[in-house]
Every structure is written in C-alpha cells, then in structure tokens.
C-alpha positions as CSV (number, residue, x, y, z in Angstrom):
1,X,123.1,235.2,118.4
2,X,121.9,236.0,121.9
3,X,125.4,235.2,123.2
4,X,126.9,237.6,120.7
5,X,124.4,240.3,121.7
6,X,125.3,239.8,125.3
7,X,128.9,240.2,124.6
8,X,128.4,243.5,122.8
9,X,126.1,244.9,125.5
10,X,128.0,244.0,128.7
11,X,130.4,246.9,128.6
12,X,133.3,244.7,127.7
13,X,136.7,246.3,128.2
14,X,138.7,244.5,125.5
15,X,137.0,245.6,122.3
16,X,139.8,244.3,120.0
17,X,139.3,240.8,121.6
18,X,135.6,241.0,121.2
19,X,136.0,242.1,117.5
20,X,138.3,239.2,116.8
21,X,136.1,236.6,118.5
22,X,132.9,237.9,116.9
23,X,134.3,237.5,113.4
24,X,133.3,233.8,113.3
25,X,129.7,234.5,114.3
26,X,129.5,237.4,111.9
27,X,130.7,235.2,109.0
28,X,128.1,232.5,109.8
29,X,125.3,235.1,110.0
30,X,126.3,236.7,106.7
31,X,126.5,233.3,105.0
32,X,123.3,231.6,106.4
33,X,121.1,234.4,107.6
34,X,121.9,237.4,105.3
35,X,118.3,238.6,105.0
36,X,117.1,237.9,108.6
37,X,116.3,241.1,110.6
38,X,118.0,239.8,113.7
39,X,121.2,239.0,111.9
40,X,121.2,242.4,110.2
41,X,120.6,244.1,113.6
42,X,123.5,242.2,115.2
43,X,125.9,242.9,112.4
44,X,124.9,246.6,112.5
45,X,125.7,246.6,116.3
46,X,129.0,244.9,115.6
47,X,130.3,247.2,112.9
48,X,131.5,250.1,115.3
49,X,133.3,247.6,117.5
50,X,135.1,246.1,114.5
51,X,136.1,249.5,113.2
52,X,137.8,250.5,116.5
53,X,140.0,247.4,116.7
C-alpha cells in the first residue's frame, strides 16, 4: 500500500495511467482488507483520481 500512496502523492502527470494501474491494488484492498483503516484511507485518496480519468 505504501507504493500506491507514493504514486498518488508524487504529483504524477498522467492521472488516467495512474487510475488504470491502481485498479488492481484497489481490487485487492477491497477484497482482503475492506475494514482496515489504511485500506479505507487509500481508497478514499484514490477516488478523485479515478473520477477524473
């Protein structure tokens, strides 16, 4: 999850690419760690990026 967080917070220029690549991590987090606070926080950070792509 730390790699995913770094990808979100680095000021990445290609948000559509980030949204596409992050879908796999998001799916695993939803499946395996649905109730975990860190997973919820990451998914919350990811939502705006996925909406813009």
